C-alpha positions as CSV (number, residue, x, y, z in Angstrom):
1,X,-5.8,-39.9,-10.9
2,X,-7.1,-37.2,-8.8
3,X,-8.8,-34.2,-9.6
4,X,-8.4,-30.5,-8.0
5,X,-11.4,-29.5,-9.6
6,X,-15.0,-31.3,-9.7
7,X,-15.5,-30.5,-13.3
8,X,-12.2,-32.5,-14.2
9,X,-14.5,-35.9,-14.3
10,X,-16.5,-34.2,-16.6
11,X,-13.5,-33.2,-18.9
12,X,-12.5,-36.8,-18.5
13,X,-15.9,-38.4,-19.6
14,X,-16.3,-35.8,-22.3
15,X,-12.8,-35.7,-24.0
16,X,-13.4,-39.8,-25.0
17,X,-16.4,-39.4,-26.5
18,X,-15.3,-36.0,-28.8
19,X,-12.4,-38.0,-29.7
20,X,-14.3,-40.9,-30.8
21,X,-16.6,-39.0,-32.9
22,X,-13.9,-37.3,-34.7
23,X,-12.2,-40.6,-35.4
24,X,-15.5,-41.9,-37.0
25,X,-16.3,-39.0,-38.9
26,X,-12.6,-39.4,-40.4
27,X,-11.9,-43.1,-40.2
28,X,-11.6,-43.1,-44.1
29,X,-8.9,-40.1,-43.9
30,X,-5.4,-40.6,-43.1
31,X,-5.7,-39.8,-39.2
32,X,-2.4,-39.3,-36.8
33,X,-2.4,-38.1,-33.4
34,X,-0.7,-35.0,-34.3
35,X,-3.6,-34.0,-36.8
36,X,-6.2,-35.0,-34.5
37,X,-4.5,-33.3,-31.3
38,X,-4.4,-30.1,-33.6
39,X,-8.0,-30.3,-35.0
40,X,-9.4,-30.8,-31.4
41,X,-7.2,-28.2,-29.8
42,X,-5.0,-30.7,-27.4
43,X,-1.4,-31.1,-27.1
44,X,-0.1,-34.0,-28.6
45,X,1.5,-35.7,-25.5
46,X,-1.7,-35.0,-23.4
47,X,-4.1,-36.4,-26.2
48,X,-1.9,-39.3,-26.5
49,X,-1.1,-40.2,-23.2
50,X,-4.7,-39.8,-22.0
51,X,-5.9,-41.9,-25.0
52,X,-3.7,-44.7,-24.1
53,X,-4.9,-44.7,-20.4
54,X,-8.7,-44.4,-21.0
55,X,-8.4,-47.1,-24.1
56,X,-5.6,-49.0,-23.1
57,X,-4.1,-49.0,-26.4
58,X,-2.3,-46.3,-28.5
59,X,-4.1,-44.0,-30.7
60,X,-2.5,-45.8,-34.3
61,X,-3.7,-49.1,-32.6
62,X,-7.0,-48.0,-32.1
63,X,-7.3,-46.6,-35.6
64,X,-6.2,-49.7,-37.2
65,X,-8.6,-51.9,-35.2
66,X,-11.4,-49.7,-36.0
67,X,-10.5,-50.1,-39.4
68,X,-10.1,-53.7,-39.7
69,X,-13.2,-54.5,-38.0
70,X,-14.9,-52.1,-40.7
71,X,-13.5,-53.9,-43.5
72,X,-14.4,-57.2,-42.1
73,X,-18.0,-55.9,-41.6
74,X,-18.2,-54.7,-45.1
75,X,-16.7,-58.4,-46.6
76,X,-19.3,-60.0,-44.3
77,X,-22.3,-57.7,-45.4
78,X,-21.1,-57.9,-49.0
79,X,-21.0,-61.8,-48.9
80,X,-24.4,-62.1,-47.4
81,X,-25.8,-60.2,-50.3
82,X,-24.9,-62.5,-52.5
């Protein structure tokens, strides 16, 4: 990956943070790549390709894994309270 502008690196670092914050704030809602791209002001294809490249998995798989881990953590914490 090469950057024509030096600020490209800052954009590469900043975008994943913004996307992660958006996903965490909306993890209990129905999240689609299309809706996320629209809300954050990105093109669907661009966000999807960059997301997969950065996180090494598609958007839907990332959201699914996040929800499964949260559910497992909720189950574990509720069992430890008993």
